[in-house]
C-alpha positions in Angstrom: -28.7 -56.3 -47.8 -28.1 -54.4 -44.4 -25.0 -52.1 -43.9 -23.7 -54.8 -41.5 -24.0 -57.3 -44.3 -21.9 -55.0 -46.7 -19.6 -54.7 -44.3 -19.2 -58.4 -44.0 -18.6 -58.7 -47.7 -15.3 -60.2 -48.4 -13.1 -58.0 -50.5 -13.0 -60.6 -53.3 -16.9 -60.3 -53.5 -16.8 -56.5 -53.7 -14.2 -56.7 -56.4 -16.3 -58.9 -58.6 -19.4 -56.9 -58.2 -20.7 -55.7 -61.8 -21.4 -52.1 -62.8 -25.3 -52.7 -62.5 -24.9 -54.4 -59.1 -23.0 -51.2 -57.8 -25.4 -48.8 -59.3 -28.2 -50.8 -57.7 -26.7 -50.2 -54.0 -28.3 -47.4 -52.2 -26.2 -44.3 -51.1 -26.3 -46.0 -47.4 -24.8 -49.2 -48.9 -22.0 -47.4 -50.6 -21.4 -45.4 -47.7 -21.2 -48.4 -45.6 -18.0 -49.8 -47.5 -14.9 -50.3 -45.6 -11.5 -48.9 -46.6 -10.5 -52.4 -47.7 -13.7 -52.8 -49.9 -13.0 -49.3 -51.4 -9.6 -50.0 -52.3 -10.5 -53.5 -54.0 -12.8 -51.7 -56.6 -11.5 -51.4 -59.8 -11.2 -47.8 -61.8 -14.1 -49.1 -63.8 -16.4 -49.9 -60.6 -15.6 -46.5 -59.1 -16.6 -44.8 -62.4 -19.8 -46.4 -62.3 -20.8 -45.1 -59.0 -23.6 -42.6 -59.0 -22.8 -39.0 -58.2 -25.2 -39.6 -54.8 -23.1 -42.4 -53.9 -19.8 -40.6 -54.6 -21.3 -37.7 -52.2 -22.0 -40.5 -49.6 -18.5 -41.8 -49.1 -16.8 -41.1 -45.9 -13.9 -38.6 -46.0 -11.8 -41.7 -44.6 -12.6 -43.8 -47.8 -12.3 -40.6 -50.2 -8.8 -40.2 -48.4 -7.8 -43.9 -49.5 -8.9 -43.8 -52.9 -6.0 -44.4 -55.3 -4.8 -41.7 -57.6 -5.8 -44.4 -60.4 -9.5 -44.5 -59.2 -9.8 -40.8 -58.8 -8.5 -40.3 -62.4 -11.3 -42.5 -63.6 -13.9 -40.4 -62.3 -16.1 -38.1 -64.4 -16.5 -34.4 -64.0 -20.0 -34.8 -62.9 -18.7 -37.2 -60.2 -16.0 -34.9 -59.1 -18.4 -31.9 -59.2 -20.6 -33.6 -56.2 -17.4 -33.9 -53.6 -18.3 -31.9 -50.6 -15.5 -29.7 -49.2 -14.9 -32.0 -46.2 -14.2 -34.9 -48.7 -11.8 -32.7 -51.0 -10.0 -31.5 -47.8 -9.5 -35.2 -46.9 -7.5 -35.9 -50.5 -3.8 -35.6 -50.7 -2.1 -33.2 -53.2 -1.3 -36.4 -55.1 -5.1 -37.3 -55.2 -6.1 -33.7 -56.2 -3.8 -33.9 -59.0 -5.0 -37.0 -60.1 -8.6 -35.5 -60.5 -7.2 -32.5 -62.1 -5.2 -34.7 -64.8 -2.1 -32.9 -63.8 1.2 -33.8 -62.2 1.7 -32.9 -58.4 4.4 -30.5 -59.7 2.1 -28.7 -62.0 -0.6 -28.4 -59.1 2.3 -26.5 -56.9 2.7 -24.3 -59.7 -0.8 -23.0 -58.9 -1.3 -23.9 -55.3 1.8 -23.8 -53.1 0.1 -26.0 -50.3 -3.2 -27.9 -49.6 -4.0 -24.9 -47.5 -4.1 -23.1 -50.4 -6.5 -25.3 -52.4 -8.8 -25.2 -49.4 -8.9 -21.3 -49.1 -9.4 -21.2 -53.0 -12.6 -23.4 -52.4 -13.8 -21.2 -49.6 -13.3 -18.0 -51.9 -15.4 -19.6 -54.4 -18.4 -20.2 -51.8 -18.1 -16.7 -50.9 -18.2 -15.2 -54.1 -21.3 -17.4 -55.0 -23.0 -16.3 -51.7 -22.4 -12.6 -52.6 -23.7 -13.2 -56.3 -26.8 -14.9 -54.9 -27.3 -12.1 -52.0 -27.2 -9.3 -54.5 -29.5 -11.3 -56.6 -31.9 -11.7 -53.8 -31.7 -8.0 -52.6 -32.4 -6.7 -56.1 -35.8 -8.6 -56.2 -36.8 -6.8 -52.9 -34.2 -4.3 -51.6 -34.7 -3.6 -47.8 -36.3 -0.3 -47.0 -33.4 0.8 -44.4 -30.0 0.0 -43.3 -31.0 -2.2 -40.2 -33.5 -4.3 -42.7 -30.4 -4.6 -45.1 -28.1 -5.7 -42.5 -30.6 -8.2 -41.2 -31.2 -9.6 -44.8 -27.4 -10.2 -45.3 -27.2 -12.1 -42.0 -30.3 -14.1 -43.0 -28.6 -14.7 -46.4 -25.4 -16.0 -45.1 -27.3 -18.2 -42.6 -29.5 -19.6 -45.5 -26.3 -20.2 -47.7 -24.5 -22.1 -44.8 -27.6 -24.3 -44.3 -27.6 -25.0 -48.0 -23.6 -25.9 -48.0 -22.8 -27.7 -44.6 -19.7 -28.4 -46.3 -18.8 -24.8 -46.4 -20.1 -24.2 -43.0 -17.6 -26.9 -41.9 -14.9 -25.1 -43.8 -15.8 -21.9 -42.4 -16.1 -22.8 -38.7 -15.1 -26.3 -38.0 -15.1 -28.8 -36.6 -12.0 -30.2 -38.6 -8.7 -29.9 -39.3 -9.0 -28.1 -42.6 -10.6 -24.7 -42.2 -10.2 -21.2 -44.1 -6.7 -19.6 -43.3 -7.0 -16.6 -40.8 -5.1 -14.5 -43.6 -7.9 -15.6 -46.3 -10.5 -15.0 -43.9 -9.5 -11.5 -43.3 -8.6 -10.6 -46.7 -12.2 -11.4 -48.0 -14.6 -11.3 -45.1 -13.3 -9.5 -42.0 -11.6 -6.5 -43.6 -11.5 -7.1 -47.1 -14.2 -7.3 -50.3 -17.0 -8.4 -48.5 -16.9 -5.6 -46.1 -16.2 -3.0 -48.6 -19.2 -4.1 -50.5 -21.4 -3.8 -47.4 -20.0 -0.4 -46.9 -20.5 0.8 -50.2 -24.2 -0.1 -50.4 -24.7 1.4 -46.7 -23.3 4.6 -48.0 -24.8 4.7 -51.3 -28.4 3.4 -50.7 -29.0 4.4 -47.0 -26.6 7.3 -46.5 -24.8 5.6 -43.5 -21.2 6.3 -43.0 -19.0 3.5 -41.6 -15.4 3.6 -40.1 -13.0 0.9 -39.1 -15.3 0.1 -36.2 -18.0 -1.2 -38.5 
């Protein structure tokens, strides 16, 4: 079936699809589902979708999935959610995925922006770990080469994680808060690490203008 033919399927037909039929669909076919078709799927049908099919769902379709449908997803299915898909979720949906009440979620995250910031911090920590491992394999001979390696490494990380690129730089309504950006990247942990390496390995002193 073409994507147009998928779009034309009545919701009653979509609701009657077997799990094997859903698995047989390509990612582009699943991505073509309308919001009405998505809401027509049962929890067992949603749970039968392959991880690639979950990752292909539009943010609009992710945003209208019921809490019952989300609660039926496996850990591996949730793990492939793009940052943009997570940003499209409501707090009630996120709580359903986590298997906790909305009240319990708010005990850890005061609002949705805090959740987005937590995802961004996870990415920044993963980038820093990957960068340090890469530098240890071939440590740059001088300070300019070191800074070039950091920049190249960050660009490469953004290319591998386009969802984080969107979260960090847009476009979109959900991006890293200015407070979190300043605390980690601009004047916080990442900058402190760079200064330490420059001073310890290359004898380069830095100040607030760095």
